[in-house]
N, C-alpha and C positions, 0 to 999 in steps of 0.2 A: 829667260833674263832674269836675273833677282836685284829686286833692291830692300834694303833695307831701312825703318825707320826705329825710332826710339820704341817703338809700341810693338812691333814685327819685321818678320822676315814675308817679303811680297813676292811672289814668284810668279811670272808669266810662263803659259804652257800653251803653247802653238797645239793644235786639234786639227783633224780633218784636212779640208783644204785650207781653209782663211780662216776658223775659229780661234779665239782664245777663251780659255779659263786663267782663272786666278787663285793662285793657291796662298794660303796667309796662315804662318806659325808665328806663335807668342814663345819665344825662348824661356819666359821665367817660368811658365805653368806649361810646353808642351804642346798645350792647344790648338788646333790645325782647322782652319775654315778653308772652304773651296766655296768658289762662285762658279756656277755655270756646270756642267758634265758632259761635253760633247763627244767624247771618245774616252773610256778605258785606259786603254794602255799607258799613253804619255802621262794621264793624269796619274795612274798608280805609278808610274816609275818618279814623279816629282815626290809623291806621297812617301814612296819608300827611301828617297833620297831625304828627306826631312826627318826620317823618323820612323814612318810607319805606323803612323797614326793620324785618322781623321775625324775629328768630332761632327763638323756640319756643314750639310753642305746647302747651298743656296740658292734658287733658280730665281733668272730672273725673269722669264715666259715661257709657253707651253711649247713652245717651236721643240720639233726635235732634235734637232741640232746643237740645242742647250740642254736638255736634259735624256738623250740615250742613253748615259753611262749611269743615271741615277740608282738604280738597281742595284747593276752591277758592283759599285760603291758601296751602298747599303750594306749586301751581302758579305764582303769583303772585309770591311772597318765597322760595321757598326753603327753608323754617322746617324746623326740623327738631319732628316730631309725637311727643309724651310720653302716656302714659295707663295706668291701671289694667292691669296685666299680669291680675289675674284675669278680665279683660273683653276682652282682645288680641283674640276671635275675632267680637267684636262693634262695632268700634272698626274705622278708617282703619287699615292699617300704620302699626307703629309703629316709629319709630327709636329711641326706648327704653322698654320697659316696667318700669312703676314697682310696689314692692313697697311694703308699708308700712313706715315706717319708714327712706325712703331720703332720699338728699339730692339735689338739682337746685342747681348753681351759679349763682348770679347776683347780679350787682352787688356783688361781692366777698364776699357771704354765701352763702346758698342758702335754698331752698324745701324745708320737710321736709312729707313726706306722710304723713298721720293717715288712719289703717282709720276711716270712718264708713260702713260697710256697713246696709243696712236698705231705703234706695229702690232700690240695687241691690245685689248681693252684693259687688261689687267696688270698690263707692262710695269715691273717694280726695278728702279733705281737702287743703287747701295752705297750713302756714303758713309764714309769711315775716317771721320774728323781726327781721332789722334795719329791714325797713320798718313792724313792729307791725301786723299785717294775718294773717287767714287768708281762705282762699276756700274757702268751704263748699257751694258747687253747690247740690244740692237737700238734702242732709243736715240742715242748717239755714239756717232763714229768720228774717228780724226776726218777733219774737214767735210762731214757728211751728217746725215741719221738715217735712219730706216724707215723701210718703204710702209705706208700705211693700208696694212692689210687689213686691220679691223676697225680702227677707227679712225678719226678725220683728221681736218689740217688744225681747227682750231683744237683739239685733243693733243696732238702733239705740240702744238707750239706751246701750250700751257706749259706742258712737263719740261719742255725744254730753258724756259722761263724759271722754272725751279730752277733748273742745271745752273742757268748763268748764273743767281743768286748766290752761288757757292763762291768762299775764297777763290781768288784769280790764279793762286799756287797749285790750288787740287788738280794733282795727276786724273787723267783721265783715262780711265781703262776700258775699252769697249771691248764688243763681241766678235769683229770681225776687223782684216787686214783689207779694207779697201782703198786705203788712203791715197794711193796714186793715181787712182780713175777717178777719186773723189774730188782733188787737186785739180785736175783736168777739167771737170765738169765747173768748178769754181772759179777757171779762167774764164770761161763764155760769160760769167754773171759779174766779174769784178777783173777784168782784163789788165787792169793796174797795179794790182795787189803785189806787191814788191814782198813781203811776207808771205805770202802764199807760193808767189814762184822760188824763193829761197829752202820755203818746207820741200817745196815737190825735187827741187835738185838732192837735197838729205833724203828723203826717202828713197829716191834710186838709188842712190849711192850705198845704202845700208840693205835695203830691200823690205824693211820693218819699220815701225812710227810708234810702237807701243810702248808705253804711256806716252799721251800727249799731257798737256797742262791747260785748263781752261782759260788762262793766259792766252796761250799760243792758238787756242778755238777761236777765240774772240778776237782772234787778228786775222784767221783766216778762212773759217767755215763761214761759209755764204747763210746757213741754215742759222747760224747764230748772230746773223748782221742783215737781217730784214729788216732792218731801220735804218739802215745806211742809205742815202738818198740815190748815190750812185748805183748802187743794187735797183733799186725801184726803177731808177731810170733805162737802166738794159734792158729790162724786163716789160717797158713800156707801162709802167706801173707808177710813175711819179706820183705822188699824193695820194696812194692810196693805205690802207690800213698795213700795217706789220703782217696780220696774220695772212692776209691776201697775198701778198708778196712772199712768204714764206709757203703757201701752198702751190704757186705758180712755179716757185723753185724745184719743189716737190715733183711738180706735174716732167716738168723740163727732165730732172734727174730719172725719172722712171723712163724717158724715151733714151737718153743719154746713151 
């Protein structure tokens, strides 16, 4: 899938079994930027199709299925590799180690780093204001969120609150295609959610769902709706703090 904005072209690259990488190209300068590197072959095909240039590779976190192709791509294209400073010891050598709230120049604008730890401790999402998109890796999926492998519920919840604060029209470009299963789980927490039901029918028809939008996720994603009294009630947590509702949702999703 390729989407255009006034800033650049954004192409979604399916990789491995269910991963996504995202390739951005500025038509004015030819500068090309990649978010995550799960698999060399499909990414190189996309890069060549867009002119054979890759300037920057930006990693969301250290898991192998997001960085496996980083070194082959650097060898092939000479791209600079960026990633979370907090995970630098688990990533390929970084040309720039990124802290939260940093800016990465691109296409006459920038990508802005957002702390979204929980799945891993140093996980970063990347907001591209000019292109109206955010690249969430494994912190936020369509209708779901990432497992808490290293951080805790409070950390993950705080990261999702930062993402919720973005403009509602922001496109959510996530790292895995889990949407149908996530929506099936969402129905157990909020069975009367008509928007989620309609979205599931759409996903089943198309087979894919990326990118979503924040507006849609606010309507269907239970992990962004932990403030809804009906979800708390369905979990037996009426009146509980939102972070407790979120934590219980994540525990149940782990077993779903």
